[in-house]
C-alpha positions, 0 to 999 in steps of 0.5 A: 348856463353851464351847458350853454357855454361852448367851452369846458367848465368844471367847478370844485369845492375848496377841498378839490372835490368836483361839484359840477361839470358841463358837457363840453368839459366832459367831452374834452376830457372824454371822462364819463363821470367825475368822481364827486365824492373825493378830491381830485387827484392831479397825479392822475392827470397827464399834461405837457406844457405846449406854450413854446417856452423853455418848458415846452413838452415837459410834463406838468407837476400835480401842483402846476395844473391851473385848477390846483393853483386855484385851489391854493387861492391863486388865479391862472389864466391862459395856460397852454397845455397838451392834455391826455384824455382819461378814457381809452383810447387816450387822445391828446388835445392842446387846450387853453386852461384858466382857473380862479378861486371863487371867493365870498364877500369876506374873501374866503374861497367858496364853496366850502365843503 
């Protein structure tokens, strides 16, 4: 199902370690392979608000990334962000980014590492 989706999808465990990503996600970020052994380091990510608000053009802090928010148990929908890709040459792309925690029946974030 991940590969059939026409949008980038990435799934991380509750500790922030990438578990899966689809080809659309990898193409969007131009990242050859996510490190699947250590938690994601959002300080390595480069992005700027592109939402036309007062913060437009300002860089995202590590904790402002929608995935970072989901790892704290928060949901974030439709954040308009200009990202910079990881591979060289760096490219900039404007994306709509959403993230939400996946919870089990007891409300605990899943999957746990």
